[in-house]
C-alpha positions as CSV (number, residue, x, y, z in Angstrom):
1,M,51.1,41.2,26.1
2,L,47.7,40.4,27.4
3,K,46.8,38.7,24.1
4,L,49.6,36.3,24.7
5,L,48.5,35.2,28.2
6,P,45.7,32.7,27.0
7,I,48.3,31.0,24.8
8,L,50.6,30.3,27.7
9,F,48.0,28.1,29.4
10,L,47.2,26.0,26.3
11,A,47.6,22.2,26.5
12,V,49.6,21.2,23.5
13,I,48.6,17.8,22.1
14,N,51.1,15.8,20.0
15,T,48.8,14.2,17.4
16,A,49.6,10.6,16.2
17,N,46.8,9.8,13.8
18,V,44.6,12.0,11.5
19,N,41.2,10.6,10.7
20,I,39.3,12.4,7.9
21,F,35.5,11.8,7.5
22,E,34.0,13.1,4.2
23,I,30.5,14.5,3.9
24,E,29.4,14.7,0.3
25,G,25.9,15.1,-1.4
26,I,22.9,15.4,0.9
27,F,24.1,15.5,4.6
28,S,21.6,12.9,5.9
29,S,21.1,10.0,8.2
30,G,23.4,7.9,5.8
31,H,26.4,10.0,7.0
32,I,25.2,9.9,10.7
33,N,24.9,6.1,10.6
34,A,28.5,5.9,9.2
35,L,29.8,8.3,11.8
36,E,28.2,6.5,14.7
37,R,29.5,3.2,13.5
38,Y,33.0,4.7,13.2
39,V,32.9,6.1,16.7
40,D,31.6,2.8,18.1
41,E,34.4,0.8,16.4
42,N,37.2,3.3,17.2
43,S,38.3,4.9,20.4
44,E,38.9,8.5,19.5
45,K,41.6,9.4,22.0
46,E,43.2,12.9,22.4
47,K,46.2,11.9,20.2
48,N,43.9,11.3,17.2
49,L,42.8,14.3,15.2
50,F,39.3,13.9,13.9
51,V,38.6,16.0,10.7
52,V,35.4,16.4,8.8
53,Q,35.6,17.5,5.1
54,Y,32.2,19.1,4.6
55,N,31.1,19.3,0.9
56,A,27.4,18.8,1.3
57,S,25.0,20.3,-1.3
58,D,22.1,20.3,1.1
59,V,21.4,19.2,4.7
60,N,18.6,17.9,6.9
61,V,18.3,19.9,10.1
62,S,17.9,16.7,12.2
63,S,21.2,15.5,11.0
64,I,23.0,18.7,12.3
65,D,21.5,18.0,15.8
66,E,22.6,14.4,15.7
67,L,26.1,15.5,14.6
68,Q,26.4,17.8,17.6
69,V,25.5,15.0,19.9
70,I,28.2,12.8,18.5
71,L,30.8,15.5,18.7
72,N,29.9,16.3,22.3
73,N,30.7,12.7,23.3
74,M,34.1,12.8,21.4
75,D,37.3,13.7,23.5
76,A,39.6,13.9,20.5
77,P,40.4,17.3,18.9
78,K,37.7,18.0,16.2
79,A,38.2,20.0,13.1
80,I,36.1,20.8,10.1
81,W,37.1,22.1,6.6
82,V,34.3,23.3,4.3
83,G,35.3,22.6,0.7
84,P,36.6,22.1,-2.0
85,N,33.6,23.3,-3.8
86,K,32.0,26.7,-2.9
87,R,29.2,25.4,-0.6
88,E,26.7,26.9,1.7
89,V,27.0,25.8,5.3
90,D,24.8,26.5,8.3
91,L,26.6,28.1,11.2
92,S,25.2,25.4,13.6
93,V,27.3,22.8,11.7
94,L,30.5,24.5,12.8
95,R,29.5,25.1,16.4
96,N,31.1,22.2,18.3
97,F,34.4,21.9,16.4
98,D,37.7,23.0,17.9
99,F,39.2,24.2,14.6
100,V,37.3,25.5,11.6
101,G,38.6,25.9,8.1
102,L,36.8,27.6,5.2
103,S,37.6,27.5,1.5
104,P,37.3,30.8,-0.4
105,G,33.8,31.3,-1.8
106,T,32.0,29.5,1.1
107,I,28.8,31.0,2.3
108,I,27.9,30.8,6.0
109,T,24.2,31.1,6.8
110,N,22.5,31.6,10.2
111,N,19.1,33.0,11.1
112,E,20.5,34.0,14.6
113,G,23.3,36.1,13.4
114,T,27.1,35.6,13.1
115,G,28.0,35.7,16.8
116,L,30.1,32.5,16.6
117,F,32.8,34.4,14.7
118,E,32.9,37.9,16.3
119,S,35.3,39.5,13.7
120,I,34.4,37.6,10.6
121,C,32.6,40.5,9.0
122,E,35.7,42.7,9.3
123,T,37.5,40.7,6.5
124,N,34.7,39.0,4.6
125,T,31.4,40.1,2.9
126,C,28.4,40.0,5.2
127,T,24.8,40.4,4.0
128,N,22.0,40.2,6.6
129,N,22.8,36.9,8.3
130,D,24.9,35.5,5.5
131,V,28.7,35.6,5.2
132,L,30.5,35.2,1.9
133,V,34.2,34.1,2.6
134,S,36.1,36.6,0.4
135,A,39.2,37.3,2.5
136,E,42.7,36.1,1.4
137,E,43.8,32.7,2.6
138,G,45.4,32.8,6.0
139,I,44.9,32.3,9.8
140,Y,42.2,34.4,11.4
141,K,40.7,34.5,14.9
142,D,38.6,31.3,15.4
143,Y,39.0,30.2,11.7
144,L,41.3,29.6,8.8
145,I,40.8,30.2,5.1
146,V,42.6,27.6,3.0
147,G,42.0,26.1,-0.4
148,S,42.7,22.4,0.4
149,I,42.3,20.0,3.2
150,G,46.0,19.2,3.1
151,A,46.9,22.9,3.8
152,F,44.3,23.0,6.6
153,V,45.6,20.0,8.5
154,E,49.2,21.1,8.0
155,N,48.5,24.5,9.4
156,L,46.8,23.0,12.4
157,G,49.9,21.0,13.3
158,S,52.6,23.6,12.5
159,Q,51.0,27.0,13.7
160,E,49.9,26.0,17.3
161,I,46.4,27.4,16.6
162,P,44.3,27.6,19.7
163,S,41.0,25.7,19.9
164,R,37.8,27.8,19.7
165,I,36.1,25.9,22.5
166,R,38.9,24.4,24.7
167,Q,42.3,25.4,26.0
168,I,44.2,23.1,23.6
169,S,46.4,23.4,20.5
170,L,48.0,20.8,18.3
171,S,51.5,20.0,17.4
172,F,52.6,17.6,14.6
173,D,54.4,17.5,11.3
174,L,52.6,15.7,8.5
175,S,56.0,15.0,6.7
176,S,57.6,13.3,9.7
177,E,57.2,10.0,11.4
178,E,55.2,11.6,14.2
179,I,52.0,10.8,12.2
180,N,51.3,7.0,12.2
181,Q,48.5,7.2,9.6
182,I,46.2,9.4,7.8
183,R,42.9,7.6,7.3
184,F,40.0,8.6,5.0
185,I,36.7,7.3,6.3
186,K,33.7,6.9,3.9
187,P,30.1,5.7,4.4
188,S,29.4,2.1,3.3
189,L,28.2,1.3,-0.2
190,F,24.6,1.1,0.9
191,E,24.9,4.3,2.9
192,R,26.4,6.1,-0.2
193,F,23.5,4.8,-2.3
194,Y,21.0,6.1,0.2
195,I,22.8,9.5,0.2
196,A,22.6,9.6,-3.6
197,I,18.9,8.8,-3.8
198,S,18.2,11.4,-1.0
199,N,18.4,14.0,-3.8
200,P,14.7,14.8,-4.4
201,V,15.1,14.6,-8.2
202,F,16.6,11.1,-8.1
203,T,14.0,10.1,-5.5
204,Y,11.2,11.1,-7.8
205,L,12.8,9.8,-11.0
206,F,13.6,6.3,-9.5
207,F,10.1,6.1,-7.9
208,A,8.3,7.0,-11.1
209,L,10.5,4.8,-13.2
210,G,9.8,1.8,-11.0
211,F,6.1,2.1,-11.6
212,A,6.8,2.5,-15.4
213,L,8.7,-0.8,-15.4
214,I,5.8,-2.5,-13.7
215,G,3.5,-1.0,-16.3
216,L,5.8,-2.3,-19.1
217,E,5.6,-5.8,-17.6
218,L,1.9,-5.7,-17.7
219,F,1.8,-5.2,-21.5
220,A,5.0,-7.1,-22.5
221,I,4.7,-10.2,-20.3
222,G,8.1,-11.8,-19.7
223,P,9.9,-13.6,-16.8
224,G,9.1,-10.7,-14.4
225,L,12.5,-9.2,-14.4
226,M,11.3,-5.7,-15.3
227,A,8.6,-5.8,-12.6
228,F,11.2,-7.0,-10.1
229,N,13.6,-4.2,-11.0
230,G,10.7,-1.7,-10.8
231,A,9.8,-2.9,-7.3
232,L,13.4,-2.5,-6.1
233,L,13.5,1.1,-7.5
234,I,10.2,1.9,-5.6
235,A,11.4,0.3,-2.4
236,F,14.9,2.1,-2.5
237,S,13.5,5.5,-3.4
238,S,10.7,5.3,-0.8
239,M,13.3,4.8,2.0
240,T,13.9,8.6,2.1
241,F,10.2,9.6,2.3
242,H,10.0,9.7,6.1
243,E,13.2,11.5,6.7
244,Y,12.5,14.5,4.5
245,N,8.7,14.8,5.2
246,L,7.1,13.8,1.9
247,N,3.6,14.8,1.3
248,Y,1.6,11.6,0.9
249,I,-1.4,13.3,-0.7
250,G,0.9,13.8,-3.7
251,L,1.7,10.1,-3.6
252,L,-1.9,9.2,-4.0
253,I,-2.3,11.6,-6.9
254,F,0.8,10.0,-8.5
255,L,-1.0,6.6,-8.3
256,V,-3.9,8.0,-10.2
257,S,-1.6,9.3,-12.9
258,F,-0.1,5.7,-13.1
259,L,-3.5,4.3,-13.7
260,M,-4.2,6.9,-16.4
261,F,-0.9,5.9,-18.2
262,I,-2.0,2.2,-18.0
263,K,-5.3,3.2,-19.7
264,V,-3.4,5.1,-22.4
265,L,-1.2,2.1,-23.1
266,S,-4.3,-0.3,-23.2
267,R,-5.9,2.1,-25.8
268,G,-2.8,2.1,-28.0
269,F,-2.7,5.8,-28.7
270,F,-2.2,8.8,-26.4
271,G,-4.1,11.9,-27.4
272,P,-5.6,14.1,-24.8
273,L,-5.7,11.5,-22.1
274,G,-1.9,11.0,-22.3
275,V,-1.3,14.7,-22.0
276,A,-3.6,14.8,-19.0
277,A,-1.7,11.8,-17.4
278,L,1.5,13.8,-17.8
279,I,0.0,16.9,-16.3
280,V,-1.4,14.9,-13.3
281,M,2.0,13.1,-12.8
282,H,4.0,16.3,-12.6
283,G,1.4,18.0,-10.5
284,S,1.7,15.1,-8.0
285,S,5.5,15.7,-7.8
286,L,4.9,19.3,-6.9
287,I,2.5,18.3,-4.1
288,M,4.8,15.4,-2.9
289,F,7.7,17.8,-2.4
290,S,5.7,20.8,-1.2
291,D,6.8,20.4,2.5
292,Y,10.1,18.8,1.7
293,L,13.0,19.5,4.0
294,L,15.5,19.9,1.2
295,R,15.7,22.4,-1.7
296,I,13.9,21.4,-4.8
297,N,15.1,22.1,-8.3
298,Y,11.8,22.5,-10.1
299,F,13.5,22.7,-13.5
300,L,15.1,19.3,-13.0
301,L,11.9,18.0,-11.6
302,F,10.0,18.8,-14.7
303,G,12.8,17.2,-16.7
304,S,12.3,14.0,-14.7
305,S,8.6,14.1,-15.5
306,S,9.4,14.6,-19.2
307,I,11.7,11.5,-19.1
308,I,9.1,9.3,-17.5
309,A,6.5,10.5,-20.0
310,F,8.9,9.7,-22.9
311,F,9.3,6.2,-21.3
312,Y,5.5,5.8,-21.4
313,F,4.9,7.3,-24.8
314,V,7.9,5.9,-26.7
315,A,9.9,3.3,-24.9
316,I,7.1,1.0,-23.6
317,P,5.2,0.9,-27.0
318,T,8.4,0.2,-28.8
319,V,9.1,-2.8,-26.5
320,I,5.5,-4.0,-26.9
321,R,5.7,-3.8,-30.7
322,S,9.1,-5.7,-30.7
323,R,7.5,-8.4,-28.5
324,L,4.5,-8.7,-30.9
325,T,6.9,-8.9,-33.9
326,T,8.9,-11.7,-32.2
327,D,5.7,-13.6,-31.4
328,T,4.3,-13.4,-34.9
329,S,7.6,-14.2,-36.6
330,A,7.2,-17.8,-35.4
331,M,3.8,-18.0,-37.0
332,S,5.1,-16.6,-40.3
333,S,7.2,-19.7,-40.7
334,L,4.0,-21.9,-40.8
335,V,2.4,-19.9,-43.6
336,N,1.6,-22.0,-46.8
337,S,2.0,-25.2,-44.8
338,Q,-0.5,-28.1,-45.6
339,V,-2.6,-29.3,-42.6
340,T,-5.3,-31.9,-42.2
341,L,-8.6,-30.7,-40.7
342,L,-9.5,-32.8,-37.6
343,E,-12.4,-31.0,-35.9
344,L,-14.4,-27.8,-36.2
345,I,-14.3,-26.4,-32.6
346,N,-16.6,-23.5,-33.2
347,N,-17.6,-20.9,-35.8
348,N,-14.2,-19.3,-35.7
349,Q,-11.6,-22.0,-34.8
350,A,-10.6,-25.5,-36.0
351,L,-8.3,-28.2,-34.8
352,V,-5.7,-29.3,-37.5
353,R,-2.8,-31.7,-37.7
354,L,0.6,-30.3,-38.8
355,N,3.6,-32.7,-39.1
356,G,2.0,-35.1,-36.5
357,K,1.1,-32.3,-34.0
358,K,-2.3,-30.9,-33.3
359,I,-2.8,-27.1,-33.3
360,V,-5.7,-24.8,-33.1
361,V,-6.1,-22.2,-35.9
362,D,-8.8,-19.8,-37.0
363,R,-11.1,-20.4,-39.9
364,A,-13.3,-18.3,-42.0
365,E,-16.9,-18.6,-40.8
366,S,-18.4,-18.1,-44.3
367,N,-16.3,-21.0,-45.8
368,S,-17.5,-24.7,-45.8
369,Y,-14.9,-27.2,-44.6
370,T,-14.8,-31.0,-44.8
371,L,-13.2,-33.1,-42.1
372,K,-10.0,-35.1,-43.0
373,N,-9.4,-32.8,-46.0
374,E,-6.1,-31.0,-46.4
375,Y,-6.0,-27.1,-46.3
376,K,-3.3,-24.5,-46.6
377,L,-2.4,-22.1,-43.7
378,V,-2.5,-18.4,-44.5
379,E,-1.8,-15.4,-42.3
380,E,-4.4,-12.7,-41.9
381,D,-4.1,-9.8,-39.3
382,G,-1.4,-11.7,-37.4
383,K,-3.5,-14.9,-37.2
384,L,-3.2,-18.3,-38.9
385,I,-6.3,-19.4,-40.7
386,I,-7.3,-22.1,-43.1
């Protein structure tokens, strides 16, 4: 009987709208900016249920603090469902939500213990400060275990579940006309791009690839498109450096490896210097991410270094050779043409007339030439000579 008394004093809120905000990938300032913009543009009243679908693969601690500030200033009922993937979530993420839903297989971590859910270890697997959600789906004290966000929201409206932090409960029927709209809120395209490149592997890969494209432009001179794309990749990937505490000493070492690769390309063969450049480049990545605020997959990081090395060792030389082939193919069409010698410019070059046009060609220093005489063009080592 005593357990029923708190329920009698709950304020039942008839929900009119359900707004679902999805957190995927790296939980970062990209999500926070989108959430702040949504709160500024919309008045979250008590009849609007605000739901966060948390499916983040990693999180920046400062983003958790900023999320709590936003939630504290929101009057609407707040719910969070962790899923659908089996994710790891810090307990502090769940702290200021009225209703908490967990998908089976979720891992809750907290260095301060599991005091937020007093009885969670009675039905789930607890190891030190971690909780593996292993109980059957159902409604438990202070949380729900459900396999989908639809089932989570439906239970909130139909079961009169009390809030964890306030004296309220919800009442609505998703299948009726009580709900005006169910709205899914996503970050903008640019914010989603920022969230994607927040992954350390993508950050490093795009940053290194940007420099590789600039190096390609140096040896295969064109309209500058590759250098422009490379600069964009460098600019976009470097946006995340400050937020996640990149070690800038590693960045300087990376620039040294870039100069080593340029020297390798100028020599035309790779050898020990190419191997040394690869080692220095990968070593710089380890230093760059040594104090990073996100988890690093070192296997994928080495794979990224290998991809960039392949670009330097194979892709760039292939493009350079194709450019040279294109340039010399035009000269090949002039082979065996008759030209008139107009002037001996120096010991190695001469000015000739071909079909009314004057061009400069090479000449053999050991041969004797007579002005106004006709000579035949031949190709030697990629050069036209008379």
